N, C-alpha and C positions, 0 to 999 in steps of 0.2 A: 167650338161653337157649331151649332147645326145649320142646315140649309134653310134659307128663308122660304116659308110655305107659299108665298106669292109667286115663286118661280115655277111651281109644279102645275101640271095639267090635271084637272079634275080633283076629286076629293082625296085627301090623305087620311088614312086611318089614324085615330088618336094614339094607338099603341106604337106608332112609328114616330111619335114626337118625343122630344127630350123634355122631361119635367123641369129642367133647370133653365134652359134657354128658349124653350117652346118652339124650336126649329125642328126640321126633320133630322133624324139621327145621323150624325157623321162619325164614322169609325166607332160604331156602337159597342158597348160592353154592358154587362149586367152584374148585379150583386148575386153571389151564390145562394144566399139564404132567402131573401125576399124576391129575387128575380126581377126587380125593376131595372129597366134599361135606360142608359144615358149616353150622351156623346162622351167619348173618352176624355177629351180636353176639359169638358165641363165638370165631370165627376172628379177628375184628378185635382182640379183647382178647388172644388168644394171640400174634398177630404183633407186638403192641406190646411184648411181652416177649422173643420169639425168632422169627426169620424162617425157621422151618422147618415142614414139614408135620407135624402131630401123629401121622400114621399111618406114613409112611415116611421122615421126617426130610429130605426133599428141600427145596431152597431155595424159599421162597414169600414174596412181598411182596403188599401190598394191591393194587398195580397189576395183579397177575396173577390176581386173583379175578374171576369172571364168573358170571352166572346159570346155574343148572343147566339141563340140557336140558328141553324141553317135556314129554317123556314122564314125567320124574320129577315135574315140577310137576303133571301130570294125575293121577298116582298119589297124590300128597299130597292134592290137592283132593278126591278121592273118599273119603278116610278119614272115618269117622264118630266123633265124640267128644261128650262131655258139655259143657255150658256152663260157663264160668268161675265162674258163680254157683250151681253145683249145691249148694254148702254152705249157700246162703241160700234154698233151696227151688225153684230152677229145675230142671225135669225134662227139659228139651229135649235131644234128641240130634240132631245135625245134621252136615252135611258140613263139612269144614275150610274149604272155600272160602266158606261162608256164615257163618262164626263172627263175623267183625268186624261185619257188618251186623246180626246178631242181638244182639250185645253192646250196640250203640248204642241198641236199643229194649227190651232185656230189663228187665222190670218188677222182677226180683229183684236188679238191680245196686245194691249199697248206696251207690255213689257217683253214682247217677243224680240229676241236679238236679231238685228238685221245688219248686214255689212255696209259700212260707209262706202259710197261710190265716188267720193270726192278726191280720193287718192291715198288716204291713210290705211284703209283696209281693216280698221278696227270694227268689232261687233258692238253695236250700240242698241240699247232698248229703243223700240220703235217710237215711243212717245217722247224720247229725248233727242231724236235725230235732227229735228228742226233747229234745236239750240246747240247742236254738236259743232265744236271747233276743232278741226283736225290738229292744228299746231298745239292748241292748249291741251288736248287729250294726250297727244304724243309726249308733250313735255311732262305732264303728270306721270305718264307711264315710265318715262326715262328716269324721273326722280325716284319713283318707287324702286325701280331696278337698281339705281345707284345706291339707294339706302340698303337694299338687300346685299349688294356687293360689299358695301362698307362693313356690314355686320359679319359677312363671311370672312373678309380680310382680317377683321379684329379677332374672330374666333381662331383663324389659322395662325395669326401672330401669337396668340396666347398658347396654342398647342405647340408651336415651334419653340416658344420660351420654356414651356414645361419639359419638352423633349430635351432641350439643351441642358436644363438643370439635371435631368435624369442621367444623361450621358456623363455630365461632370461628376455626379455622385458615383457612377460606375467606375470612372477613371480613378477617383480618390480611393475607392474600395480596393481596386487593383493595386494601386501604389502602396496601400496599407498592407495588403497581403504579401507583396514583394518584400516589404520591410520585415515582416514576420518570418518570411521564408528562411532567413539566415539562422533563426533560432529553432525553427521547426520545419525540416525538409519535407515533411509529408504534405505541407500546404502547397508545395509546388505542383503536386498532382492535382489538387483541388483547383488551382488557378488554371492549369492546362485544360481541365475538364470544362470549366466555365467558358473559356475562350473557344473550345471546340464546339460547344453547344451554341454559342453565339454565331459561329460560322455556319453551322447547319441551319439555324433559323434564318439567317440572311439569304443563303443560297436557295433555300426553300421558297423564299418570297419572289425570286426572279423567274422570268418567263423562259421556259425551255426554248432552245433555238437550234436551227440547222444552218450549216454553211453550204451554199450551193456552188460557190466559186472559190475554192481553196487557192487558186492561182492569184487571187486578188489580195492575199495576205501581205500586210506591211511589216516587213521584218526589222526595219530600222526607224521607228517613229521618232520624230523630232521632239524637242522639249515642249513646244506648244501643244502638240497632239497628246503627249503624255499628261500634260497639265489638264487638258480637257477630259481625258479618260479618268484621271484621278478625281476630278470634281464630280463626275457622274457616279463613280464608286462610292464616294462619301455621301452624296445625296441619296443614293439607293439604300443606305444603312449598312454599308460594308464595315465590319469591325475595324477600328483604327489600327489594331495590332497587326493586320495583314495588308493594309493598303499599300504601304511602302514596298513590301516584298512583291506584291502583284504588279506594281508599276515597274519595278526593276525587271521582272520576268516578262515584260512586254517587248523587250529588245532581244534580238537573236544572240547577242553576246552572252546572255544568261540562259539560253534555252538548253534543254537536255540534249544528249548526243544524237538522238533520233531526229532532232529538228535543227541542229546546230548549223548546218550548211545547206546550200541549195541542193547538193547531190543527195544528202541523207533525207531531205524533205521529199524529194522526188521518189526516192527508194521506198519510203514509208507512207506514201500518199494513200495507199490502199487501206491503211489503218485509221485514217482521219475520221471516217464515218462512225467509228466505234466510240469516239469521244462523247461524253455527256457534257453538253455545253449549255450555258445560260446566257441570255442576252443582257448586256450592259444597257440599262434603259436609255432609249433615245439615240443609241449609237450603233454604227456598223462595227460592232465589237462583241466578243463573247469572253466569258471567264470559264476556264476549265479547271475545276478544283480537284486536288488530289483525293479528297475524301469521297468524291463521287466517281473517281476514275481509277479505282484500285485494280480494275480488270486490265488496265493498260500496262504495257511493258515499262520497266524502270527508265529506259532511255526515251520515253515518250511523255513523261510527266514530271513535274517538280512540286515540292512543298513550298508554300501552301497551295499553289496553283499557277496557272498561266493565264495571261491576258493576250488574246489574239485580236488584232485590229485589221479591218479589211476596207478596201476601197468600195466594195459593194458585195452583195451576195449573202447577207445575213437575213434569215427569215424566222419569224416566230413560229413555234409549233403550237397550234391551237387545240 
């Protein structure tokens, strides 16, 4: 819809009026053939009901509409009119080209957001401030947030269920392949390839890490700490086929020769920085997988890998 002609200062040329709403053109467009100009909203609504020009009844479609010439846009921009909020006390008279920027800052705009100074700090439309109830609005806001949280929890639960089903299907497939392996030994290589790819995909999802205090390594983690690390490995997506081995390799009794004793660890400490380590999410612990550390000496790594737990000193590499 166009602008009300009563808002404008002086005479407005008839060529700047919309033939449909009779107001001053707003977001003007014209038909390519007959060159009649209309408000964009007006002609769009008109064409949705009949594909003819409102002036001369020639055929017109939305695809045939284009912006009006620059000279007409310049004429419109120079027109002077009163503010939309004149009824609320604004006395500004400005060029049409300046109207939108003025409305964004107009102090008389009844819908301008203002901050509640009663304590809740919410932004409320100016004309609703007198009826604003901090407790009521905050309660409504909390209810909306709770609704969103409930939806997210439901979605997360559905995804978790789907993931559990997919993992179960994978385990069934692996069991089936192991059963077939007795009759077709070549399937063993296929199963090993699948497991290896799973390990690579998992370790690739972990955050690279560095250890800044190797002296804080816990060489004899108790059962509780091992259970905590096991849970973190499972939650991070560690392939079930290697979880048990990694936990077993978290204790110095199973470490390779280069780490087996305090003396050998001190002797080989200069090689620690060569480890490619990945952070076990949320823990002061890293996993050092054999597939990523083939450059290390045989007495410094184990298959499928090592879990190293620290009192402190594990940092993410960003």
